FISEMI-445522 format. One record per residue: x, y, z of N, C-alpha, C in turn. Coordinates in steps of 0.2 Angstrom, whole numbers, padded with zeros to 4 digits, always signed. Layout:
residues N
XYZXYZXYZ...
//
This chain:
residues 393
+0494+0144+0354+0492+0140+0360+0497+0139+0365+0495+0137+0371+0499+0136+0377+0497+0131+0381+0501+0126+0383+0499+0121+0388+0504+0121+0393+0502+0118+0399+0507+0119+0405+0507+0112+0408+0512+0109+0410+0512+0103+0413+0510+0103+0420+0506+0098+0422+0504+0098+0429+0509+0094+0433+0511+0097+0439+0516+0094+0443+0513+0088+0446+0517+0083+0446+0515+0076+0450+0518+0076+0456+0514+0074+0461+0517+0073+0468+0515+0066+0471+0516+0065+0477+0513+0059+0480+0506+0059+0479+0503+0054+0476+0496+0054+0475+0491+0054+0481+0494+0052+0487+0491+0052+0493+0490+0058+0497+0494+0063+0494+0494+0070+0497+0490+0075+0494+0487+0079+0497+0483+0085+0494+0488+0089+0490+0486+0093+0485+0490+0097+0481+0490+0104+0483+0496+0106+0484+0497+0114+0485+0501+0116+0479+0498+0117+0473+0502+0119+0467+0504+0126+0467+0510+0127+0463+0512+0134+0463+0520+0134+0464+0523+0138+0461+0531+0139+0461+0533+0146+0463+0528+0150+0466+0530+0156+0468+0534+0156+0474+0537+0161+0476+0541+0161+0482+0537+0160+0488+0531+0163+0488+0526+0163+0494+0524+0156+0495+0523+0152+0490+0520+0145+0490+0526+0140+0492+0532+0142+0489+0538+0138+0491+0539+0139+0499+0539+0145+0501+0540+0146+0508+0534+0143+0513+0528+0143+0510+0523+0140+0514+0524+0132+0514+0526+0129+0509+0527+0122+0509+0533+0120+0515+0538+0124+0515+0543+0123+0520+0540+0124+0527+0535+0129+0528+0532+0130+0535+0527+0124+0536+0524+0121+0531+0520+0115+0532+0524+0109+0535+0529+0108+0531+0534+0103+0533+0536+0103+0540+0538+0109+0542+0540+0111+0549+0534+0109+0554+0528+0112+0553+0523+0111+0557+0521+0104+0558+0522+0100+0552+0520+0093+0552+0525+0089+0557+0530+0091+0558+0535+0087+0563+0534+0088+0570+0529+0093+0571+0527+0094+0578+0520+0092+0580+0518+0093+0586+0511+0091+0587+0507+0097+0590+0510+0103+0588+0508+0110+0591+0501+0111+0587+0497+0115+0590+0491+0118+0587+0493+0123+0582+0489+0123+0577+0491+0127+0571+0485+0132+0569+0486+0138+0568+0481+0143+0565+0483+0145+0558+0478+0143+0554+0479+0145+0546+0475+0151+0545+0478+0156+0542+0474+0162+0540+0474+0163+0532+0469+0165+0530+0469+0166+0522+0462+0168+0520+0461+0171+0514+0455+0173+0511+0451+0167+0509+0444+0168+0509+0440+0163+0506+0442+0160+0500+0443+0153+0499+0445+0150+0493+0452+0150+0492+0456+0152+0496+0463+0152+0495+0467+0145+0496+0464+0140+0500+0466+0134+0501+0468+0132+0508+0465+0135+0513+0467+0134+0520+0466+0126+0522+0460+0123+0519+0459+0116+0521+0465+0112+0518+0467+0113+0512+0473+0110+0509+0479+0110+0513+0480+0116+0516+0486+0116+0520+0485+0112+0527+0479+0112+0529+0478+0108+0535+0478+0101+0534+0476+0098+0528+0476+0091+0526+0484+0089+0525+0488+0094+0522+0495+0092+0521+0498+0091+0527+0497+0096+0532+0500+0095+0539+0498+0088+0542+0492+0086+0541+0490+0080+0544+0493+0074+0540+0493+0074+0534+0496+0069+0530+0503+0068+0530+0507+0073+0532+0514+0073+0533+0516+0072+0540+0512+0071+0545+0513+0071+0552+0513+0063+0554+0515+0062+0560+0514+0055+0563+0507+0053+0564+0502+0057+0563+0495+0055+0564+0492+0054+0557+0496+0053+0552+0493+0052+0545+0489+0046+0545+0490+0041+0548+0486+0035+0548+0480+0035+0552+0479+0041+0555+0473+0042+0559+0468+0046+0556+0462+0048+0559+0457+0051+0556+0458+0059+0556+0456+0062+0550+0456+0069+0549+0449+0071+0549+0447+0075+0554+0439+0077+0555+0439+0084+0554+0435+0086+0548+0434+0093+0547+0428+0095+0550+0428+0101+0553+0422+0104+0556+0420+0111+0554+0415+0112+0551+0413+0119+0549+0409+0122+0555+0413+0127+0558+0411+0130+0564+0404+0134+0563+0403+0137+0557+0397+0140+0555+0391+0136+0554+0392+0129+0553+0387+0125+0552+0384+0121+0558+0388+0122+0564+0386+0118+0570+0380+0122+0573+0374+0118+0574+0368+0121+0577+0369+0124+0583+0366+0130+0584+0367+0134+0590+0363+0131+0596+0358+0127+0595+0354+0124+0600+0358+0120+0605+0362+0115+0602+0366+0111+0607+0373+0109+0604+0377+0114+0604+0384+0112+0601+0388+0107+0604+0386+0106+0611+0390+0101+0615+0389+0094+0612+0383+0093+0609+0381+0086+0606+0385+0085+0600+0386+0090+0596+0390+0090+0590+0397+0088+0591+0400+0092+0596+0407+0092+0597+0409+0086+0602+0405+0085+0607+0407+0080+0612+0403+0074+0612+0397+0074+0608+0393+0068+0608+0387+0068+0614+0383+0063+0613+0378+0063+0619+0376+0055+0619+0372+0054+0625+0370+0047+0626+0362+0047+0624+0360+0041+0623+0353+0040+0621+0349+0042+0627+0343+0046+0625+0339+0048+0630+0341+0054+0633+0346+0057+0632+0349+0063+0636+0345+0069+0634+0341+0070+0629+0337+0075+0627+0332+0073+0621+0327+0077+0620+0322+0075+0615+0326+0074+0608+0325+0069+0605+0328+0067+0599+0334+0063+0599+0337+0062+0605+0343+0058+0606+0341+0051+0606+0340+0048+0600+0337+0041+0600+0343+0036+0600+0349+0038+0600+0355+0033+0600+0361+0037+0603+0366+0033+0605+0372+0036+0607+0376+0039+0601+0379+0045+0602+0383+0048+0597+0390+0050+0600+0395+0048+0596+0402+0049+0599+0404+0057+0599+0402+0061+0594+0404+0067+0594+0410+0068+0589+0411+0074+0586+0416+0075+0582+0423+0075+0585+0424+0077+0591+0430+0077+0594+0433+0070+0596+0428+0066+0598+0430+0059+0599+0432+0055+0593+0428+0057+0588+0430+0054+0581+0437+0055+0579+0440+0061+0581+0447+0063+0579+0452+0061+0584+0450+0056+0589+0455+0054+0594+0461+0051+0591+0467+0053+0593+0474+0051+0590+0475+0054+0583+0470+0058+0580+0471+0061+0574+0471+0068+0574+0468+0071+0569+0468+0079+0568+0461+0081+0568+0459+0087+0572+0453+0090+0572+0454+0097+0568+0451+0098+0562+0451+0104+0558+0445+0108+0559+0446+0114+0563+0441+0119+0564+0441+0124+0559+0436+0123+0554+0436+0128+0548+0431+0134+0550+0432+0140+0547+0427+0145+0549+0427+0147+0556+0433+0147+0559+0434+0148+0566+0431+0155+0568+0431+0160+0564+0429+0166+0566+0421+0167+0566+0418+0162+0564+0410+0161+0564+0408+0158+0570+0413+0156+0575+0411+0152+0581+0407+0156+0586+0402+0154+0589+0398+0158+0593+0402+0159+0600+0400+0164+0604+0404+0164+0611+0403+0158+0615+0397+0155+0615+0396+0149+0619+0401+0143+0616+0402+0142+0610+0406+0137+0607+0414+0139+0609+0415+0146+0609+0422+0148+0610+0424+0145+0617+0419+0146+0622+0421+0144+0629+0421+0137+0630+0417+0133+0626+0418+0126+0626+0424+0123+0623+0427+0126+0618+0433+0124+0614+0439+0126+0619+0439+0132+0622+0444+0134+0627+0445+0129+0632+0439+0127+0635+0440+0122+0641+0443+0115+0638+0441+0113+0632+0443+0107+0630+0451+0108+0628+0453+0113+0626+0460+0114+0624+0464+0114+0630+0462+0117+0636+0465+0117+0642+0467+0110+0645+0462+0106+0645+0463+0099+0648+0462+0093+0644+0460+0094+0638+0459+0088+0634+0453+0084+0636+0449+0086+0640+0444+0081+0643+0437+0083+0639+0433+0078+0638+0426+0079+0635+0422+0074+0639+0415+0077+0639+0410+0073+0642+0404+0073+0638+0401+0068+0636+0395+0067+0632+0389+0070+0636+0385+0073+0632+0379+0076+0635+0375+0070+0638+0373+0071+0644+0369+0065+0648+0373+0060+0650+0380+0060+0650+0384+0054+0652+0385+0055+0660+0384+0049+0663+0385+0049+0670+0393+0048+0672+0397+0045+0668+0404+0044+0669+0407+0050+0669+0413+0050+0672+0418+0056+0673+0420+0057+0666+0422+0064+0665+0425+0066+0658+0431+0061+0656+0431+0060+0650+0437+0056+0647+0442+0060+0643+0448+0058+0643+0453+0062+0639+0454+0059+0632+0455+0064+0627+0456+0062+0620+0463+0065+0618+0466+0062+0613+0472+0065+0611+0471+0067+0604+0470+0074+0603+0468+0077+0597+0473+0082+0595+0475+0083+0589+0479+0088+0587+0474+0093+0583+0474+0100+0585+0469+0104+0583+0472+0109+0578+0469+0110+0572+0471+0115+0567+0465+0119+0566+0466+0125+0566+0460+0130+0565+0461+0134+0559+0456+0137+0556+0457+0141+0550+0451+0146+0550+0453+0152+0547+0448+0157+0546+0450+0162+0541+0445+0166+0538+0447+0171+0534+0445+0178+0537+0444+0178+0544+0442+0184+0548+0449+0186+0551+0449+0193+0553+0454+0196+0556+0453+0195+0564+0456+0190+0567+0454+0188+0574+0456+0193+0579+0462+0197+0577+0464+0202+0581+0459+0208+0582+0456+0210+0576+0451+0215+0576+0445+0212+0580+0443+0206+0579+0437+0203+0583+0439+0203+0590+0445+0202+0592+0446+0202+0599+0445+0209+0602+0448+0214+0598+0447+0221+0600+0440+0223+0600+0436+0220+0596+0428+0222+0596+0425+0218+0601+0428+0213+0604+0425+0209+0610+0420+0203+0607+0421+0201+0601+0418+0196+0598+0421+0189+0597+0428+0189+0599+0432+0183+0600+0436+0183+0606+0437+0178+0609+0441+0177+0615+0448+0178+0614+0451+0182+0618+0458+0183+0617+0462+0177+0620+0460+0174+0625+0463+0168+0628+0463+0162+0623+0457+0162+0619+0457+0156+0614+0461+0158+0608+0462+0164+0606+0467+0165+0601+0474+0163+0603+0476+0165+0609+0483+0163+0611+0484+0156+0611+0478+0152+0613+0479+0145+0613+0480+0142+0607+0476+0144+0602+0476+0141+0595+0482+0144+0591+0485+0150+0592+0490+0152+0588+0497+0151+0590+0498+0144+0591+0505+0142+0593+0510+0142+0586+0507+0139+0581+0510+0139+0574+0505+0143+0570+0508+0148+0567+0504+0153+0563+0506+0153+0556+0501+0150+0551+0502+0150+0544+0498+0155+0540+0500+0158+0535+0496+0162+0531+0496+0160+0524+0490+0159+0521+0490+0157+0514+0489+0163+0510+0494+0164+0505+0493+0171+0502+0488+0171+0496+0484+0176+0495+0479+0176+0490+0482+0175+0483+0478+0173+0479+0480+0171+0472+0482+0178+0468+0480+0183+0470+0481+0190+0466+0489+0192+0468+0491+0189+0473+0498+0191+0475+0503+0186+0472+0501+0181+0469+0506+0176+0465+0503+0174+0459+0503+0179+0454+0500+0177+0447+0503+0172+0443+0510+0171+0445+0514+0165+0442+0511+0158+0444+0507+0158+0449+0504+0151+0450+0497+0150+0447+0495+0155+0443+0488+0154+0439+0489+0148+0434+0494+0148+0431+0495+0143+0425+0495+0136+0428+0500+0134+0433+0499+0128+0435+0493+0126+0439+0490+0130+0442+0483+0129+0445+0478+0128+0440+0478+0132+0435+0473+0131+0429+0474+0125+0425+0480+0123+0424+0482+0117+0421+0480+0111+0425+0480+0111+0431+0478+0106+0435+0470+0105+0435+0467+0110+0435+0459+0110+0434+0457+0108+0427+0461+0110+0422+0460+0108+0415+0461+0100+0415+0466+0097+0418+0467+0090+0418+0462+0086+0421+0458+0089+0425+0452+0085+0429+0446+0086+0425+0445+0089+0419+0439+0090+0415+0438+0083+0412+0431+0082+0410+0429+0076+0407+0433+0075+0400+0434+0080+0396+0438+0080+0390+0443+0086+0389+0448+0085+0386+0453+0090+0385+0451+0096+0382+0453+0102+0384+0452+0108+0381+0459+0112+0381+0460+0117+0377+0466+0121+0377+0464+0128+0378+0468+0132+0382+0467+0139+0383+0472+0143+0378+0470+0147+0374+0474+0152+0370+0478+0156+0375+0484+0159+0372+0488+0164+0375+0485+0170+0378+0480+0172+0374+0476+0178+0377+0472+0176+0383+0469+0170+0383+0465+0168+0389+0470+0167+0395+0476+0164+0394+0480+0164+0400+0482+0171+0402+0483+0175+0398+0486+0182+0400+0480+0186+0404+0474+0185+0402+0468+0188+0405+0467+0185+0412+0468+0178+0413+0468+0175+0419+0473+0177+0424+0479+0178+0421+0485+0180+0426+0484+0188+0428+0480+0192+0424+0480+0199+0425+0474+0200+0430+0469+0195+0430+0463+0196+0435+0465+0196+0442+0461+0199+0446+0463+0200+0453+0461+0194+0458+0456+0190+0456+0454+0184+0459+0452+0185+0466+0446+0189+0467+0444+0190+0474+0441+0183+0477+0439+0178+0473+0437+0172+0476+0443+0167+0476+0449+0169+0474+0455+0165+0474+0455+0158+0470+0458+0153+0473+0459+0147+0469+0452+0144+0467+0447+0144+0472+0440+0142+0471+0437+0145+0465+0438+0152+0464+0435+0155+0459+0438+0153+0452+0445+0152+0452+0448+0150+0446+0446+0143+0444+0445+0139+0449+0442+0132+0447+0435+0133+0444+0431+0137+0447+0424+0138+0444+0424+0141+0437+0429+0146+0436+0430+0149+0429+0432+0144+0424+0436+0139+0426+0438+0134+0421+0433+0129+0419+0429+0128+0425+0423+0123+0423+0418+0127+0419+0417+0133+0420+0412+0137+0416+0414+0138+0409+0420+0139+0407+0422+0140+0400+0422+0133+0397+0423+0127+0401+0422+0121+0398+0415+0119+0395+0410+0121+0399+0403+0120+0397+0401+0125+0392+0403+0131+0392+0400+0136+0388+0404+0137+0381+0410+0134+0381+0414+0135+0374+0412+0129+0369+0410+0131+0363+0408+0126+0358+0414+0120+0358+0411+0114+0357+0415+0108+0357+0421+0109+0351+0427+0108+0353+0432+0108+0348+0436+0114+0347+0433+0120+0350+0436+0126+0349+0441+0128+0355+0446+0131+0354+0451+0133+0359+0447+0138+0363+0449+0139+0370+0446+0144+0374+0451+0150+0373+0447+0156+0371+0451+0162+0370+0448+0167+0376+0451+0173+0376+0449+0178+0381+0441+0180+0380+0439+0179+0373+0432+0181+0372+0427+0176+0375+0429+0170+0377+0425+0165+0380+0425+0166+0388+0429+0170+0391+0429+0171+0398+0424+0176+0400+0422+0175+0406+0417+0180+0409+0420+0187+0408+0415+0192+0406+0417+0199+0405+0422+0202+0410+0421+0201+0416+0425+0204+0422+0432+0201+0421+0432+0195+0420+0439+0192+0420+0443+0194+0413+0439+0194+0408+0442+0196+0401+0445+0203+0401+0441+0207+0405+0443+0214+0406+0449+0216+0410+0451+0211+0414+0457+0212+0418+0455+0212+0426+0450+0215+0427+0448+0216+0435+0454+0219+0439+0457+0224+0437+0463+0227+0440+0462+0230+0447+0456+0232+0448+0454+0235+0454+0451+0230+0459+0454+0229+0465+0451+0224+0470+0446+0228+0474+0440+0226+0474+0435+0229+0478+0437+0228+0486+0436+0233+0490+0437+0231+0497+0432+0226+0500+0434+0222+0505+0431+0217+0508+0423+0219+0510+0423+0225+0513+0416+0227+0515+0412+0228+0509+0414+0231+0504+0411+0233+0498+0409+0226+0494+0413+0221+0494+0412+0215+0491+0406+0212+0494+0406+0212+0501+0400+0209+0505+0394+0212+0503+0394+0219+0503+0388+0223+0501+0385+0221+0494+0390+0220+0490+0388+0218+0483+0385+0211+0482+0388+0207+0486+0386+0200+0487+0379+0200+0489+0378+0204+0495+0371+0204+0498+0366+0207+0492+0368+0212+0489+0364+0215+0483+0362+0210+0478+0367+0206+0476+0366+0201+0471+0362+0195+0473+0362+0193+0479+0358+0188+0482+0351+0190+0482+0350+0197+0485+0343+0199+0485+0340+0200+0478+0344+0202+0473+0341+0203+0467+0339+0196+0464+0343+0191+0465+0341+0184+0463+0335+0182+0466+0333+0184+0472+0327+0182+0475+0321+0186+0472+0322+0193+0473+0316+0197+0471+0315+0198+0464+0320+0197+0460+0319+0199+0453+0319+0193+0448+0323+0188+0450+0324+0182+0446+0319+0176+0448+0316+0177+0454+0311+0171+0456+0314+0166+0460+0320+0166+0462+0323+0161+0466+0320+0161+0473+0321+0156+0477+0319+0156+0484+0324+0156+0489+0323+0157+0495+0328+0157+0500+0331+0150+0501+0327+0145+0500+0329+0138+0501+0334+0136+0495+0332+0139+0489+0336+0137+0483+0338+0143+0479+0344+0146+0479+0350+0142+0481+0353+0145+0487+0350+0149+0491+0354+0152+0497+0355+0147+0502+0350+0143+0504+0352+0138+0509+0357+0133+0507+0356+0131+0501+0361+0126+0498+0368+0129+0498+0369+0135+0496+0375+0138+0495+0378+0139+0502+0374+0140+0507+0377+0141+0514+0379+0134+0517+0375+0129+0516+0377+0122+0518+0383+0120+0515+0384+0122+0509+0390+0120+0505+0396+0124+0506+0395+0129+0511+0401+0134+0513+0403+0139+0508+0398+0140+0503+0400+0145+0498+0397+0152+0500+0393+0152+0506+0391+0158+0509+0393+0157+0516+0394+0163+0520+0396+0162+0527+0390+0165+0531+0390+0164+0537+0384+0166+0542+0383+0173+0541+0389+0177+0540+0388+0184+0539+0384+0186+0533+0386+0182+0527+0383+0184+0521+0375+0183+0521+0373+0177+0525+0366+0176+0525+0363+0181+0530+0366+0183+0535+0364+0188+0540+0362+0195+0536+0367+0197+0532+0366+0203+0528+0361+0203+0523+0360+0197+0520+0354+0196+0516+0347+0197+0520+0347+0194+0526+0341+0194+0530+0340+0202+0532+0345+0205+0534+0345+0212+0536+0342+0216+0530+0344+0215+0524+0342+0218+0518+0334+0217+0517+0332+0211+0519+0325+0210+0518+0321+0213+0524+0324+0214+0530+0321+0217+0535+0320+0224+0534+0325+0227+0531+0325+0234+0529+0319+0236+0524+0318+0231+0519+0313+0232+0515+0306+0231+0518+0305+0227+0523+0299+0225+0526+0298+0229+0533+0303+0233+0534+0302+0237+0540+0302+0233+0547+0306+0228+0547+0306+0223+0553+0301+0218+0553+0298+0216+0548+0293+0211+0548+0296+0204+0545+0297+0199+0550+0300+0193+0547+0294+0189+0543+0288+0190+0545+0283+0186+0541+0283+0189+0534+0284+0196+0533+0284+0199+0526+0291+0197+0523+0296+0195+0527+0302+0193+0523+0301+0186+0520+0297+0182+0524+0296+0175+0521+0293+0176+0514+0288+0180+0514+0284+0182+0507+0289+0185+0502+0293+0189+0504+0298+0193+0500+0303+0188+0497+0305+0183+0501+0310+0177+0499+0307+0172+0496+0300+0173+0493+0297+0168+0489+0296+0161+0492+0294+0162+0499+0292+0156+0503+0285+0156+0505+0282+0150+0505+0275+0150+0507+0274+0152+0515+0268+0154+0517+0267+0156+0524+0269+0150+0528+0267+0144+0526+0269+0138+0530+0276+0137+0532+0280+0140+0528+0288+0140+0530+0290+0145+0535+0286+0149+0538+0288+0154+0543+0292+0151+0548+0290+0146+0552+0293+0143+0557+0300+0139+0555+0299+0136+0549+0305+0133+0547+0311+0138+0545+0309+0143+0542+0314+0149+0541+0317+0152+0547+0313+0153+0552+0315+0156+0558+0320+0151+0562+0318+0145+0562+0322+0140+0565+0329+0139+0562+0329+0140+0555+0335+0140+0551+0340+0145+0553+0337+0151+0554+0341+0157+0556+0343+0157+0563+0339+0154+0567+0341+0154+0574+0347+0148+0575+0346+0143+0572+0350+0137+0572+0357+0139+0570+0358+0143+0565+0364+0145+0562+0367+0152+0564+0363+0155+0569+0366+0162+0571+0365+0167+0566+0360+0167+0561+0359+0172+0556+0353+0176+0557+0350+0177+0563+0344+0180+0564+0345+0187+0567+0345+0192+0563+0346+0199+0566+0340+0201+0570+0341+0206+0574+0335+0209+0578+0331+0213+0574+0324+0211+0574+0320+0214+0569+0318+0221+0572+0319+0223+0578+0317+0229+0581+0322+0235+0578+0328+0233+0576+0332+0238+0573+0330+0241+0567+0325+0237+0564+0322+0240+0557+0315+0242+0557+0312+0242+0563+0305+0244+0564+0304+0252+0562+0308+0256+0563+0307+0263+0562+0311+0266+0556+0315+0261+0552+0319+0263+0547+0314+0265+0541+0316+0269+0537+0312+0271+0530+0317+0269+0525+0314+0265+0520+0318+0263+0515+0316+0266+0508+0320+0270+0505+0318+0273+0498+0316+0267+0493+0311+0268+0490+0309+0263+0484+0315+0263+0479+0316+0257+0476+0321+0257+0470+0317+0261+0464+0321+0263+0459+0318+0266+0453+0314+0262+0450+0308+0264+0448+0303+0261+0444+0300+0255+0448+0300+0255+0455+0298+0250+0459+0293+0253+0464+0287+0251+0465+0283+0254+0470+0285+0252+0477+0284+0256+0482+0286+0254+0489+0283+0247+0491+0287+0243+0494+0284+0236+0496+0280+0236+0502+0274+0234+0501+0269+0233+0507+0266+0226+0507+0270+0221+0509+0268+0214+0508+0261+0213+0512+0258+0208+0510+0251+0206+0514+0252+0205+0521+0258+0201+0523+0259+0200+0530+0260+0206+0534+0264+0211+0531+0265+0217+0535+0258+0221+0536+0254+0221+0531+0247+0224+0531+0243+0221+0537+0243+0214+0537+0239+0210+0542+0242+0212+0549+0249+0212+0550+0252+0214+0556+0250+0221+0559+0250+0226+0554+0248+0232+0556+0241+0233+0558+0237+0230+0554+0229+0230+0556+0228+0227+0562+0231+0221+0564+0230+0218+0570+0232+0222+0576+0237+0226+0575+0239+0231+0580+0235+0237+0581+0230+0238+0576+0226+0244+0576+0229+0250+0573+0234+0248+0568+0238+0253+0565+0236+0254+0558+0237+0259+0554+0235+0260+0547+0239+0254+0543+0236+0252+0538+0239+0246+0534+0245+0249+0530+0246+0255+0529+0252+0258+0525+0255+0263+0530+0262+0263+0530+0265+0268+0534+0264+0275+0532+0262+0276+0526+0261+0283+0523+0254+0285+0525+0249+0281+0527+0243+0283+0529+0243+0286+0536+0238+0291+0537+0237+0295+0543+0231+0292+0547+0232+0292+0553+0226+0290+0557+0220+0295+0557+0214+0293+0556+0209+0298+0556+0208+0302+0562
//
């Protein structure tokens, strides 16, 4: 058996566990950034601990006694982002029943953490750039002149912003504004020596103590961790609930992929495709719906806007561009059509259906071609054959 002591630090600070050279260097960079008031851009893969880094900078800075406001950029409604960020006055638009201060004003004299920066829409990018240039905000519907706020901005993303700038999907001037201090959180696969202290910390938080055998630790250290620290936490919780009471956790209790080593890291694009396939299988073969668990996982930031968009694109390919058929395919009632479309529009997850109208999707093995009832009705209403394979008389 093997146990590992959990390092103890100031209980008021978030934990950045690990003794690898990369983490030791990152701690020094965090301390240096905390002594300044400069904008910080934190880069790192999903689940690597970017928010922990942002909170550490805030807690070690002169603003520690003020508010730390975390904003999920992918979760801000596309319809009226000004209201979410800068607030609104009562009666300024339909549904504005009371004054709302906005997230930026709430962070006044504190820190504003912009998570999932790469998911920000072009409109929001322009709004943020203007705020960063002069520090002024004006609530939607306000008659008074714009007011100034004193906010330190820390942004984080798992996207390659330089590639996005080259592709024209992210503003170059905004990138330069935010990248004053640049920090990178290394992925867990590059620091396997940190797996034990991190795992021991998560074990310490469980409702009852359990022990990991040496072969279990060895398997965890060998695994490539595409989901990083968040995946490690989930694995620890999983074996806690699935291992019989009183038994030590061995490699046999770990998920097969982890126990097998997972030595080959799948490229990011391939991982996204596999995630889309897995979500699609959950809905079409296991009977789950789009609302549960897809919407819940998205709102909990376990899925990105791109993940949801790729799932919807998969549905549109199956239904040849029919959103009404996608509603049926995703196990939703017909009455949820408007709700489903509003959700996609609000969160920027609505692909263009025309791109899929002329595509031909080969049926999966042992599965007949999908011709949902909604698609049949749409084609009949347009005077077309009910099935694409039918020929007009």
